[in-house]
C-alpha positions in Angstrom: 124.4 108.7 54.6 125.7 106.3 57.2 129.6 107.6 56.6 128.4 111.0 57.5 126.5 110.0 60.6 129.5 107.8 61.5 131.9 110.9 61.1 129.6 113.1 62.9 129.4 110.5 65.6 133.4 110.2 65.8 133.7 113.9 65.9 131.1 114.7 68.7 132.7 111.7 70.6 136.1 113.0 70.3 135.0 116.6 71.4 132.9 115.5 74.5 135.7 112.8 75.6 138.4 115.9 75.5 136.3 118.1 77.6 134.9 115.5 79.7 138.4 114.0 80.5 139.5 117.5 81.8 136.2 118.3 83.6 136.6 114.6 85.5 140.7 115.5 85.9 139.8 118.6 87.5 137.1 117.0 89.7 139.5 114.4 91.0 142.1 116.5 91.5 140.0 119.0 93.5 138.5 115.9 95.5 142.2 114.3 96.2 143.5 117.8 97.3 140.2 118.1 99.5 141.4 114.6 101.0 144.8 115.4 101.4 144.1 118.5 103.3 141.9 116.6 105.7 144.3 113.9 106.3 147.0 116.4 106.8 145.3 118.4 109.4 144.2 115.0 111.2 147.8 114.0 111.1 149.0 117.2 112.2 146.5 117.2 115.4 147.3 113.6 116.2 151.2 114.8 116.3 150.3 117.8 118.6 148.3 115.2 121.0 151.1 113.3 121.1 153.8 116.0 121.7 151.2 117.2 124.5 151.2 113.8 126.3 154.9 113.4 126.3 154.9 116.8 127.6 152.8 116.3 130.4 154.2 113.2 130.9 157.9 114.5 131.3 156.2 117.4 133.7 154.4 114.7 135.7 157.9 112.8 136.0 159.9 115.5 137.2 157.6 116.9 139.6 157.5 113.8 141.4 159.3 113.6 144.8 160.4 110.3 144.1 162.3 111.6 141.0 163.7 114.5 142.9 165.2 112.3 145.8 166.5 109.6 143.7 168.3 112.2 141.2 169.7 114.3 144.3 171.0 111.3 146.1 173.0 110.0 142.8 176.7 111.3 142.5 177.4 110.9 138.8 180.5 113.4 139.2 182.4 110.5 140.4 181.1 107.9 138.2 182.4 109.2 134.7 183.4 105.7 133.6 181.1 103.7 135.0 178.3 101.6 132.5 174.8 103.1 132.0 172.7 101.4 134.2 169.7 99.7 132.0 166.3 98.9 133.5 163.8 96.6 131.5 161.2 97.1 134.3 160.2 100.8 135.7 163.3 102.0 137.2 162.8 104.2 140.9 162.9 107.4 139.0 159.7 106.7 136.7 156.3 106.8 138.4 154.1 103.5 138.5 153.0 102.2 135.2 149.7 103.2 136.1 150.1 106.6 136.5 151.9 106.9 133.4 149.2 105.1 131.4 147.2 108.1 131.7 149.4 110.0 129.2 151.6 108.0 126.7 153.2 104.5 126.5 156.9 105.4 127.0 159.1 102.9 125.3 162.4 104.4 126.4 163.3 106.9 129.0 166.8 108.2 129.5 168.4 109.7 132.6 170.9 112.5 131.9 173.5 113.9 134.2 174.0 117.9 134.3 176.7 117.6 131.5 174.2 115.7 128.9 175.8 112.2 129.3 173.2 109.6 129.6 173.4 107.8 132.7 170.4 105.5 132.8 168.1 103.8 130.3 164.7 102.7 130.7 163.8 100.1 127.7 160.4 99.5 128.1 159.8 97.3 125.0 162.1 94.2 124.3 163.4 96.2 121.2 166.8 98.1 121.2 166.9 101.7 121.3 167.2 103.3 118.0 170.5 104.4 117.0 169.1 108.0 116.5 169.3 108.1 120.5 172.3 109.1 122.2 175.4 107.0 121.8 176.6 104.6 124.4 174.3 101.7 124.3 
C-alpha cells in the first residue's frame, strides 16, 4: 500500500511538474515579451526626443544672426590647407550656453564649408571626438 501511494504520488508529481513547468514558461515568456515591448517603446520615445532636441538646436543655431554673419565673413576657399580651428570654449558661431541648455548639451559641433570639409570644431568636453566624425582631427 505504501509503495502504491508512493508510485501514485511520483506519477502525479511528474505530470503536474511537466504541465506547470510549461505553463510557467509561457507566463514568464509573456511577461518578458510585454516588458521588452514597453522598454523598446520607451527607448524609441527617448531617442525621438533626442533627435527633436538636436534638430531644434540646429535650427536655432543656423537662424541666429551671429551665425549668419560669422559664416558670411569667412573666406574658406582661400584656406584649403589651413588646419581646422578647434575651440574648447563656445565659438562665436554658437549661441550662448544658456540658450543651448534649453535644448540639448552639445559635446561636439562641426562647422563645414560648402564642400563639406570641416573648418572648425567645437569640443565641449575634454574627451577627443570619436573617430566616426569626419577625418582631420
